[in-house]
PDB file of N, CA, C and O in Angstrom:
ATOM      1  N   MET A   1      16.002 -13.196   8.410  1.00  0.00           N
ATOM      2  CA  MET A   1      15.253 -13.108   7.179  1.00  0.00           C
ATOM      3  C   MET A   1      13.872 -13.739   7.332  1.00  0.00           C
ATOM      4  O   MET A   1      12.891 -13.228   6.792  1.00  0.00           O
ATOM      5  N   GLN A   2      13.795 -14.836   8.058  1.00  0.00           N
ATOM      6  CA  GLN A   2      12.520 -15.523   8.238  1.00  0.00           C
ATOM      7  C   GLN A   2      11.540 -14.651   9.028  1.00  0.00           C
ATOM      8  O   GLN A   2      10.357 -14.581   8.696  1.00  0.00           O
ATOM      9  N   ARG A   3      12.036 -13.994  10.064  1.00  0.00           N
ATOM     10  CA  ARG A   3      11.163 -13.123  10.859  1.00  0.00           C
ATOM     11  C   ARG A   3      10.636 -11.979  10.019  1.00  0.00           C
ATOM     12  O   ARG A   3       9.477 -11.589  10.160  1.00  0.00           O
ATOM     13  N   THR A   4      11.469 -11.438   9.148  1.00  0.00           N
ATOM     14  CA  THR A   4      11.047 -10.337   8.287  1.00  0.00           C
ATOM     15  C   THR A   4       9.934 -10.784   7.347  1.00  0.00           C
ATOM     16  O   THR A   4       8.939 -10.079   7.183  1.00  0.00           O
ATOM     17  N   LEU A   5      10.098 -11.947   6.731  1.00  0.00           N
ATOM     18  CA  LEU A   5       9.076 -12.456   5.819  1.00  0.00           C
ATOM     19  C   LEU A   5       7.765 -12.756   6.555  1.00  0.00           C
ATOM     20  O   LEU A   5       6.682 -12.480   6.039  1.00  0.00           O
ATOM     21  N   VAL A   6       7.868 -13.313   7.746  1.00  0.00           N
ATOM     22  CA  VAL A   6       6.668 -13.583   8.534  1.00  0.00           C
ATOM     23  C   VAL A   6       5.990 -12.268   8.917  1.00  0.00           C
ATOM     24  O   VAL A   6       4.765 -12.161   8.846  1.00  0.00           O
ATOM     25  N   ALA A   7       6.771 -11.274   9.318  1.00  0.00           N
ATOM     26  CA  ALA A   7       6.202  -9.975   9.687  1.00  0.00           C
ATOM     27  C   ALA A   7       5.518  -9.320   8.492  1.00  0.00           C
ATOM     28  O   ALA A   7       4.432  -8.757   8.632  1.00  0.00           O
ATOM     29  N   ILE A   8       6.138  -9.388   7.324  1.00  0.00           N
ATOM     30  CA  ILE A   8       5.519  -8.818   6.124  1.00  0.00           C
ATOM     31  C   ILE A   8       4.224  -9.564   5.800  1.00  0.00           C
ATOM     32  O   ILE A   8       3.232  -8.943   5.420  1.00  0.00           O
ATOM     33  N   GLY A   9       4.227 -10.868   5.944  1.00  0.00           N
ATOM     34  CA  GLY A   9       3.015 -11.656   5.702  1.00  0.00           C
ATOM     35  C   GLY A   9       1.889 -11.287   6.657  1.00  0.00           C
ATOM     36  O   GLY A   9       0.736 -11.153   6.245  1.00  0.00           O
ATOM     37  N   VAL A  10       2.222 -11.124   7.924  1.00  0.00           N
ATOM     38  CA  VAL A  10       1.218 -10.736   8.924  1.00  0.00           C
ATOM     39  C   VAL A  10       0.670  -9.345   8.618  1.00  0.00           C
ATOM     40  O   VAL A  10      -0.535  -9.114   8.723  1.00  0.00           O
ATOM     41  N   ILE A  11       1.538  -8.434   8.246  1.00  0.00           N
ATOM     42  CA  ILE A  11       1.101  -7.074   7.907  1.00  0.00           C
ATOM     43  C   ILE A  11       0.175  -7.100   6.696  1.00  0.00           C
ATOM     44  O   ILE A  11      -0.837  -6.399   6.683  1.00  0.00           O
ATOM     45  N   LEU A  12       0.501  -7.891   5.684  1.00  0.00           N
ATOM     46  CA  LEU A  12      -0.348  -7.986   4.506  1.00  0.00           C
ATOM     47  C   LEU A  12      -1.704  -8.598   4.834  1.00  0.00           C
ATOM     48  O   LEU A  12      -2.721  -8.173   4.285  1.00  0.00           O
ATOM     49  N   ILE A  13      -1.734  -9.579   5.713  1.00  0.00           N
ATOM     50  CA  ILE A  13      -3.001 -10.177   6.126  1.00  0.00           C
ATOM     51  C   ILE A  13      -3.850  -9.157   6.882  1.00  0.00           C
ATOM     52  O   ILE A  13      -5.051  -9.040   6.638  1.00  0.00           O
ATOM     53  N   ILE A  14      -3.226  -8.422   7.798  1.00  0.00           N
ATOM     54  CA  ILE A  14      -3.951  -7.398   8.548  1.00  0.00           C
ATOM     55  C   ILE A  14      -4.473  -6.314   7.614  1.00  0.00           C
ATOM     56  O   ILE A  14      -5.616  -5.878   7.752  1.00  0.00           O
ATOM     57  N   LEU A  15      -3.656  -5.880   6.674  1.00  0.00           N
ATOM     58  CA  LEU A  15      -4.083  -4.873   5.708  1.00  0.00           C
ATOM     59  C   LEU A  15      -5.227  -5.400   4.840  1.00  0.00           C
ATOM     60  O   LEU A  15      -6.153  -4.652   4.524  1.00  0.00           O
ATOM     61  N   GLY A  16      -5.177  -6.662   4.455  1.00  0.00           N
ATOM     62  CA  GLY A  16      -6.249  -7.260   3.673  1.00  0.00           C
ATOM     63  C   GLY A  16      -7.565  -7.316   4.424  1.00  0.00           C
ATOM     64  O   GLY A  16      -8.628  -7.075   3.851  1.00  0.00           O
ATOM     65  N   VAL A  17      -7.491  -7.636   5.714  1.00  0.00           N
ATOM     66  CA  VAL A  17      -8.709  -7.679   6.533  1.00  0.00           C
ATOM     67  C   VAL A  17      -9.261  -6.271   6.756  1.00  0.00           C
ATOM     68  O   VAL A  17     -10.475  -6.074   6.788  1.00  0.00           O
ATOM     69  N   MET A  18      -8.376  -5.305   6.909  1.00  0.00           N
ATOM     70  CA  MET A  18      -8.793  -3.931   7.183  1.00  0.00           C
ATOM     71  C   MET A  18      -9.048  -3.112   5.920  1.00  0.00           C
ATOM     72  O   MET A  18      -9.322  -1.916   6.017  1.00  0.00           O
ATOM     73  N   TRP A  19      -8.963  -3.728   4.725  1.00  0.00           N
ATOM     74  CA  TRP A  19      -9.058  -2.986   3.474  1.00  0.00           C
ATOM     75  C   TRP A  19     -10.324  -2.131   3.338  1.00  0.00           C
ATOM     76  O   TRP A  19     -10.230  -1.011   2.835  1.00  0.00           O
ATOM     77  N   PRO A  20     -11.510  -2.606   3.764  1.00  0.00           N
ATOM     78  CA  PRO A  20     -12.692  -1.730   3.647  1.00  0.00           C
ATOM     79  C   PRO A  20     -12.530  -0.424   4.422  1.00  0.00           C
ATOM     80  O   PRO A  20     -13.006   0.614   3.965  1.00  0.00           O
ATOM     81  N   TRP A  21     -11.888  -0.446   5.554  1.00  0.00           N
ATOM     82  CA  TRP A  21     -11.679   0.777   6.340  1.00  0.00           C
ATOM     83  C   TRP A  21     -10.533   1.611   5.774  1.00  0.00           C
ATOM     84  O   TRP A  21     -10.572   2.840   5.837  1.00  0.00           O
ATOM     85  N   VAL A  22      -9.522   0.958   5.227  1.00  0.00           N
ATOM     86  CA  VAL A  22      -8.392   1.676   4.626  1.00  0.00           C
ATOM     87  C   VAL A  22      -8.850   2.442   3.391  1.00  0.00           C
ATOM     88  O   VAL A  22      -8.385   3.556   3.148  1.00  0.00           O
ATOM     89  N   ARG A  23      -9.757   1.860   2.607  1.00  0.00           N
ATOM     90  CA  ARG A  23     -10.268   2.542   1.409  1.00  0.00           C
ATOM     91  C   ARG A  23     -11.006   3.822   1.769  1.00  0.00           C
ATOM     92  O   ARG A  23     -10.983   4.788   1.006  1.00  0.00           O
ATOM     93  N   LYS A  24     -11.666   3.837   2.935  1.00  0.00           N
ATOM     94  CA  LYS A  24     -12.382   5.039   3.366  1.00  0.00           C
ATOM     95  C   LYS A  24     -11.427   6.181   3.691  1.00  0.00           C
ATOM     96  O   LYS A  24     -11.830   7.344   3.677  1.00  0.00           O
ATOM     97  N   LEU A  25     -10.172   5.868   3.984  1.00  0.00           N
ATOM     98  CA  LEU A  25      -9.171   6.896   4.263  1.00  0.00           C
ATOM     99  C   LEU A  25      -8.706   7.596   2.992  1.00  0.00           C
ATOM    100  O   LEU A  25      -8.056   8.639   3.059  1.00  0.00           O
ATOM    101  N   GLY A  26      -9.031   7.037   1.852  1.00  0.00           N
ATOM    102  CA  GLY A  26      -8.643   7.634   0.579  1.00  0.00           C
ATOM    103  C   GLY A  26      -7.360   7.063   0.015  1.00  0.00           C
ATOM    104  O   GLY A  26      -6.867   7.541  -1.006  1.00  0.00           O
ATOM    105  N   LEU A  27      -6.821   6.066   0.651  1.00  0.00           N
ATOM    106  CA  LEU A  27      -5.602   5.452   0.148  1.00  0.00           C
ATOM    107  C   LEU A  27      -5.909   4.790  -1.193  1.00  0.00           C
ATOM    108  O   LEU A  27      -6.787   3.931  -1.278  1.00  0.00           O
ATOM    109  N   GLY A  28      -5.202   5.181  -2.216  1.00  0.00           N
ATOM    110  CA  GLY A  28      -5.454   4.685  -3.552  1.00  0.00           C
ATOM    111  C   GLY A  28      -6.069   5.735  -4.450  1.00  0.00           C
ATOM    112  O   GLY A  28      -6.151   5.542  -5.663  1.00  0.00           O
ATOM    113  N   HIS A  29      -6.498   6.832  -3.879  1.00  0.00           N
ATOM    114  CA  HIS A  29      -7.069   7.944  -4.652  1.00  0.00           C
ATOM    115  C   HIS A  29      -6.454   9.246  -4.176  1.00  0.00           C
ATOM    116  O   HIS A  29      -7.171  10.207  -3.897  1.00  0.00           O
ATOM    117  N   LEU A  30      -5.157   9.286  -4.082  1.00  0.00           N
ATOM    118  CA  LEU A  30      -4.452  10.457  -3.584  1.00  0.00           C
ATOM    119  C   LEU A  30      -4.011  11.346  -4.746  1.00  0.00           C
ATOM    120  O   LEU A  30      -3.901  10.886  -5.882  1.00  0.00           O
ATOM    121  N   PRO A  31      -3.759  12.624  -4.452  1.00  0.00           N
ATOM    122  CA  PRO A  31      -3.186  13.481  -5.496  1.00  0.00           C
ATOM    123  C   PRO A  31      -1.830  12.901  -5.928  1.00  0.00           C
ATOM    124  O   PRO A  31      -1.016  12.531  -5.082  1.00  0.00           O
ATOM    125  N   GLY A  32      -1.602  12.828  -7.190  1.00  0.00           N
ATOM    126  CA  GLY A  32      -0.371  12.244  -7.705  1.00  0.00           C
ATOM    127  C   GLY A  32      -0.580  10.865  -8.281  1.00  0.00           C
ATOM    128  O   GLY A  32       0.273  10.366  -9.014  1.00  0.00           O
ATOM    129  N   ASP A  33      -1.716  10.227  -7.960  1.00  0.00           N
ATOM    130  CA  ASP A  33      -2.055   8.956  -8.578  1.00  0.00           C
ATOM    131  C   ASP A  33      -2.586   9.251  -9.980  1.00  0.00           C
ATOM    132  O   ASP A  33      -3.377  10.175 -10.169  1.00  0.00           O
ATOM    133  N   ILE A  34      -2.156   8.477 -10.941  1.00  0.00           N
ATOM    134  CA  ILE A  34      -2.513   8.723 -12.334  1.00  0.00           C
ATOM    135  C   ILE A  34      -3.666   7.799 -12.736  1.00  0.00           C
ATOM    136  O   ILE A  34      -3.598   6.584 -12.550  1.00  0.00           O
ATOM    137  N   LEU A  35      -4.728   8.401 -13.291  1.00  0.00           N
ATOM    138  CA  LEU A  35      -5.873   7.644 -13.787  1.00  0.00           C
ATOM    139  C   LEU A  35      -6.222   8.169 -15.173  1.00  0.00           C
ATOM    140  O   LEU A  35      -6.541   9.346 -15.343  1.00  0.00           O
ATOM    141  N   ILE A  36      -6.158   7.284 -16.155  1.00  0.00           N
ATOM    142  CA  ILE A  36      -6.499   7.643 -17.525  1.00  0.00           C
ATOM    143  C   ILE A  36      -7.654   6.744 -17.962  1.00  0.00           C
ATOM    144  O   ILE A  36      -7.540   5.519 -17.956  1.00  0.00           O
ATOM    145  N   GLU A  37      -8.771   7.375 -18.342  1.00  0.00           N
ATOM    146  CA  GLU A  37      -9.937   6.634 -18.821  1.00  0.00           C
ATOM    147  C   GLU A  37     -10.294   7.127 -20.212  1.00  0.00           C
ATOM    148  O   GLU A  37     -10.548   8.315 -20.414  1.00  0.00           O
ATOM    149  N   ARG A  38     -10.310   6.211 -21.167  1.00  0.00           N
ATOM    150  CA  ARG A  38     -10.682   6.539 -22.544  1.00  0.00           C
ATOM    151  C   ARG A  38     -11.515   5.393 -23.101  1.00  0.00           C
ATOM    152  O   ARG A  38     -10.988   4.334 -23.441  1.00  0.00           O
ATOM    153  N   GLY A  39     -12.811   5.615 -23.190  1.00  0.00           N
ATOM    154  CA  GLY A  39     -13.697   4.572 -23.711  1.00  0.00           C
ATOM    155  C   GLY A  39     -13.654   3.320 -22.862  1.00  0.00           C
ATOM    156  O   GLY A  39     -13.977   3.355 -21.675  1.00  0.00           O
ATOM    157  N   ASP A  40     -13.256   2.220 -23.465  1.00  0.00           N
ATOM    158  CA  ASP A  40     -13.184   0.943 -22.749  1.00  0.00           C
ATOM    159  C   ASP A  40     -11.844   0.730 -22.051  1.00  0.00           C
ATOM    160  O   ASP A  40     -11.645  -0.287 -21.387  1.00  0.00           O
ATOM    161  N   PHE A  41     -10.939   1.668 -22.195  1.00  0.00           N
ATOM    162  CA  PHE A  41      -9.587   1.543 -21.643  1.00  0.00           C
ATOM    163  C   PHE A  41      -9.493   2.315 -20.338  1.00  0.00           C
ATOM    164  O   PHE A  41      -9.940   3.459 -20.252  1.00  0.00           O
ATOM    165  N   ARG A  42      -8.907   1.684 -19.315  1.00  0.00           N
ATOM    166  CA  ARG A  42      -8.684   2.341 -18.028  1.00  0.00           C
ATOM    167  C   ARG A  42      -7.287   1.980 -17.547  1.00  0.00           C
ATOM    168  O   ARG A  42      -6.940   0.805 -17.431  1.00  0.00           O
ATOM    169  N   PHE A  43      -6.484   3.017 -17.267  1.00  0.00           N
ATOM    170  CA  PHE A  43      -5.115   2.828 -16.773  1.00  0.00           C
ATOM    171  C   PHE A  43      -4.990   3.562 -15.445  1.00  0.00           C
ATOM    172  O   PHE A  43      -5.303   4.748 -15.350  1.00  0.00           O
ATOM    173  N   TYR A  44      -4.531   2.848 -14.420  1.00  0.00           N
ATOM    174  CA  TYR A  44      -4.395   3.434 -13.083  1.00  0.00           C
ATOM    175  C   TYR A  44      -2.994   3.145 -12.561  1.00  0.00           C
ATOM    176  O   TYR A  44      -2.582   1.987 -12.492  1.00  0.00           O
ATOM    177  N   LEU A  45      -2.266   4.187 -12.197  1.00  0.00           N
ATOM    178  CA  LEU A  45      -0.917   4.057 -11.650  1.00  0.00           C
ATOM    179  C   LEU A  45      -0.849   4.853 -10.348  1.00  0.00           C
ATOM    180  O   LEU A  45      -0.738   6.079 -10.380  1.00  0.00           O
ATOM    181  N   PRO A  46      -0.913   4.167  -9.203  1.00  0.00           N
ATOM    182  CA  PRO A  46      -0.954   4.853  -7.908  1.00  0.00           C
ATOM    183  C   PRO A  46       0.445   5.221  -7.395  1.00  0.00           C
ATOM    184  O   PRO A  46       0.951   4.597  -6.462  1.00  0.00           O
ATOM    185  N   ILE A  47       1.056   6.221  -8.001  1.00  0.00           N
ATOM    186  CA  ILE A  47       2.431   6.602  -7.648  1.00  0.00           C
ATOM    187  C   ILE A  47       2.517   7.066  -6.190  1.00  0.00           C
ATOM    188  O   ILE A  47       3.346   6.563  -5.431  1.00  0.00           O
ATOM    189  N   THR A  48       1.679   8.007  -5.800  1.00  0.00           N
ATOM    190  CA  THR A  48       1.730   8.548  -4.439  1.00  0.00           C
ATOM    191  C   THR A  48       1.421   7.464  -3.413  1.00  0.00           C
ATOM    192  O   THR A  48       2.074   7.385  -2.373  1.00  0.00           O
ATOM    193  N   THR A  49       0.439   6.642  -3.702  1.00  0.00           N
ATOM    194  CA  THR A  49       0.082   5.558  -2.788  1.00  0.00           C
ATOM    195  C   THR A  49       1.248   4.585  -2.629  1.00  0.00           C
ATOM    196  O   THR A  49       1.525   4.129  -1.519  1.00  0.00           O
ATOM    197  N   MET A  50       1.932   4.263  -3.726  1.00  0.00           N
ATOM    198  CA  MET A  50       3.077   3.352  -3.651  1.00  0.00           C
ATOM    199  C   MET A  50       4.199   3.946  -2.801  1.00  0.00           C
ATOM    200  O   MET A  50       4.848   3.225  -2.043  1.00  0.00           O
ATOM    201  N   ILE A  51       4.429   5.244  -2.922  1.00  0.00           N
ATOM    202  CA  ILE A  51       5.480   5.889  -2.131  1.00  0.00           C
ATOM    203  C   ILE A  51       5.140   5.831  -0.647  1.00  0.00           C
ATOM    204  O   ILE A  51       6.005   5.523   0.173  1.00  0.00           O
ATOM    205  N   ILE A  52       3.890   6.125  -0.294  1.00  0.00           N
ATOM    206  CA  ILE A  52       3.475   6.102   1.111  1.00  0.00           C
ATOM    207  C   ILE A  52       3.580   4.694   1.679  1.00  0.00           C
ATOM    208  O   ILE A  52       4.089   4.511   2.785  1.00  0.00           O
ATOM    209  N   VAL A  53       3.109   3.701   0.941  1.00  0.00           N
ATOM    210  CA  VAL A  53       3.190   2.314   1.407  1.00  0.00           C
ATOM    211  C   VAL A  53       4.649   1.888   1.561  1.00  0.00           C
ATOM    212  O   VAL A  53       4.987   1.192   2.518  1.00  0.00           O
ATOM    213  N   SER A  54       5.504   2.290   0.645  1.00  0.00           N
ATOM    214  CA  SER A  54       6.918   1.949   0.723  1.00  0.00           C
ATOM    215  C   SER A  54       7.572   2.557   1.960  1.00  0.00           C
ATOM    216  O   SER A  54       8.347   1.890   2.646  1.00  0.00           O
ATOM    217  N   VAL A  55       7.264   3.810   2.244  1.00  0.00           N
ATOM    218  CA  VAL A  55       7.838   4.475   3.427  1.00  0.00           C
ATOM    219  C   VAL A  55       7.361   3.793   4.703  1.00  0.00           C
ATOM    220  O   VAL A  55       8.156   3.560   5.613  1.00  0.00           O
ATOM    221  N   VAL A  56       6.075   3.470   4.779  1.00  0.00           N
ATOM    222  CA  VAL A  56       5.534   2.816   5.974  1.00  0.00           C
ATOM    223  C   VAL A  56       6.160   1.436   6.167  1.00  0.00           C
ATOM    224  O   VAL A  56       6.563   1.090   7.277  1.00  0.00           O
ATOM    225  N   LEU A  57       6.244   0.648   5.094  1.00  0.00           N
ATOM    226  CA  LEU A  57       6.861  -0.679   5.213  1.00  0.00           C
ATOM    227  C   LEU A  57       8.341  -0.588   5.569  1.00  0.00           C
ATOM    228  O   LEU A  57       8.843  -1.417   6.327  1.00  0.00           O
ATOM    229  N   THR A  58       9.044   0.404   5.034  1.00  0.00           N
ATOM    230  CA  THR A  58      10.454   0.599   5.375  1.00  0.00           C
ATOM    231  C   THR A  58      10.612   0.916   6.853  1.00  0.00           C
ATOM    232  O   THR A  58      11.507   0.385   7.511  1.00  0.00           O
ATOM    233  N   LEU A  59       9.749   1.778   7.379  1.00  0.00           N
ATOM    234  CA  LEU A  59       9.810   2.113   8.808  1.00  0.00           C
ATOM    235  C   LEU A  59       9.504   0.900   9.684  1.00  0.00           C
ATOM    236  O   LEU A  59      10.158   0.686  10.704  1.00  0.00           O
ATOM    237  N   ILE A  60       8.513   0.112   9.286  1.00  0.00           N
ATOM    238  CA  ILE A  60       8.167  -1.075  10.069  1.00  0.00           C
ATOM    239  C   ILE A  60       9.322  -2.071  10.071  1.00  0.00           C
ATOM    240  O   ILE A  60       9.683  -2.598  11.123  1.00  0.00           O
ATOM    241  N   ILE A  61       9.896  -2.329   8.917  1.00  0.00           N
ATOM    242  CA  ILE A  61      11.027  -3.267   8.842  1.00  0.00           C
ATOM    243  C   ILE A  61      12.221  -2.730   9.619  1.00  0.00           C
ATOM    244  O   ILE A  61      12.919  -3.491  10.289  1.00  0.00           O
ATOM    245  N   TRP A  62      12.460  -1.428   9.533  1.00  0.00           N
ATOM    246  CA  TRP A  62      13.563  -0.831  10.276  1.00  0.00           C
ATOM    247  C   TRP A  62      13.353  -0.986  11.775  1.00  0.00           C
ATOM    248  O   TRP A  62      14.300  -1.278  12.505  1.00  0.00           O
ATOM    249  N   LEU A  63      12.121  -0.793  12.241  1.00  0.00           N
ATOM    250  CA  LEU A  63      11.831  -0.943  13.671  1.00  0.00           C
ATOM    251  C   LEU A  63      11.954  -2.399  14.123  1.00  0.00           C
ATOM    252  O   LEU A  63      12.394  -2.661  15.242  1.00  0.00           O
ATOM    253  N   LEU A  64      11.574  -3.337  13.274  1.00  0.00           N
ATOM    254  CA  LEU A  64      11.663  -4.752  13.639  1.00  0.00           C
ATOM    255  C   LEU A  64      13.116  -5.222  13.705  1.00  0.00           C
ATOM    256  O   LEU A  64      13.434  -6.142  14.459  1.00  0.00           O
ATOM    257  N   ARG A  65      13.984  -4.609  12.935  1.00  0.00           N
ATOM    258  CA  ARG A  65      15.393  -5.025  12.935  1.00  0.00           C
ATOM    259  C   ARG A  65      16.171  -4.468  14.115  1.00  0.00           C
ATOM    260  O   ARG A  65      17.264  -4.953  14.408  1.00  0.00           O
ATOM    261  N   ARG A  66      15.646  -3.481  14.789  1.00  0.00           N
ATOM    262  CA  ARG A  66      16.341  -2.871  15.922  1.00  0.00           C
ATOM    263  C   ARG A  66      16.217  -3.714  17.157  1.00  0.00           C
ATOM    264  O   ARG A  66      16.744  -3.351  18.209  1.00  0.00           O
TER     265      ARG A  66
END
């Protein structure tokens, strides 16, 4: 369990450092992400992005456990 938490922490740090380059890939503005803007109100729900991130993290954790 400790190795998994450390690995997730390292991945999050790497993703945080690489965020300017990741944003250029379009992650966060994919088809299926919901954006509602009305006047001063803005609601953003990145459904597709969450699914992709979940699949990638699941694969990484699965590979680390093997």
